[in-house]
C-alpha positions in Angstrom: 20.9 19.6 4.2 19.8 17.9 7.4 16.2 16.8 7.9 14.6 16.3 11.3 12.1 13.5 11.5 9.7 12.7 14.4 8.1 9.3 15.1 5.5 8.5 17.7 4.9 5.1 19.3 2.2 4.1 21.7 1.9 1.1 24.1 -1.4 0.6 25.8 -2.7 -1.3 28.9 0.5 -1.6 30.9 -0.5 -3.0 34.3 1.2 -0.4 36.4 0.0 2.8 37.9 0.7 6.0 35.8 2.0 7.8 38.9 4.8 5.2 39.3 5.7 5.3 35.6 5.7 9.1 35.4 8.3 9.3 38.2 10.8 7.5 35.9 9.5 9.1 32.6 10.1 12.6 33.8 13.9 11.9 33.9 13.9 10.8 30.3 12.6 13.9 28.5 15.1 15.5 26.1 17.7 12.7 26.7 19.6 10.9 23.9 18.9 7.2 23.4 22.1 6.1 25.1 21.6 8.4 28.0 18.0 7.1 28.5 19.2 3.5 28.5 21.7 4.3 31.2 19.1 6.0 33.3 16.6 3.1 32.9 19.3 0.5 33.6 20.4 1.9 36.9 17.1 3.2 38.1 15.9 1.4 41.3 12.2 1.6 40.3 10.2 -1.3 38.8 8.6 1.2 36.3 11.9 1.5 34.5 11.5 -2.0 32.9 8.3 -1.3 30.9 9.8 2.0 29.7 13.1 0.2 28.7 11.1 -2.4 26.7 9.1 0.4 25.0 12.2 2.3 24.1 14.1 -0.7 22.7 11.1 -1.8 20.7 10.6 1.7 19.3 14.2 2.1 18.3 14.5 -1.3 16.7 11.4 -0.5 14.5 13.0 2.9 13.5 16.3 1.2 12.7 14.7 -1.4 10.5 12.7 1.1 8.6 15.1 4.0 8.1 18.6 2.7 8.7 19.7 5.7 10.8 22.5 6.3 13.3 21.6 5.6 17.0 23.6 8.7 18.1 21.1 11.0 16.5 18.1 9.8 18.4 16.6 12.1 21.1 13.5 11.5 23.2 11.4 14.6 22.6 8.2 13.8 24.4 6.8 11.1 26.8 3.2 11.0 27.8 2.0 8.6 30.5 -1.8 8.5 30.4 -4.2 6.7 32.6 -5.9 3.6 31.2 -9.0 1.7 32.4 -9.0 0.2 35.8 -9.4 -3.5 36.3 -11.9 -4.2 39.0 -11.2 -7.1 41.4 -13.0 -8.1 44.6 -11.7 -9.3 47.9 -14.0 -11.3 50.2 -14.3 -9.7 53.6 -15.8 -10.8 56.9 -19.6 -10.8 57.5 -20.3 -11.6 53.8 -19.0 -8.3 52.6 -16.9 -7.6 49.5 -14.1 -5.0 49.2 -13.4 -3.6 45.8 -9.8 -3.4 44.5 -9.0 -1.2 41.5 -5.9 -2.1 39.5 -4.8 0.7 37.4 -3.3 0.6 33.9 -1.3 3.0 31.8 -0.8 4.1 28.2 2.7 5.2 27.2 3.2 7.5 24.2 6.7 8.3 23.2 8.0 10.7 20.5 11.6 10.4 19.2 13.3 13.0 17.1 16.1 12.0 14.7 18.3 13.8 12.2 19.2 12.4 8.8 
């Protein structure tokens, strides 16, 4: 009898806009692990690198704990949530200050695997 397991992994405070990461993450839903690696490797966007790191870290943790086959891994869900904004200031003319908001993201990924 086959059992289906789900694992969830979260990485917080990635210094990239959630809009940029969502553009790549939307392509990864319901993909196998190998398919997702190919998509991330050949994607022209910079947001593919943090997603690649998260996916590899997550899979290495699962392999160390459960000793499963990589071919059975499927990305079930990916959530890209908005994190807090870092506030920076830029000095402008006439003694004024312009505010710069640097956005961060939280990545939550759920993998489904069959044993």
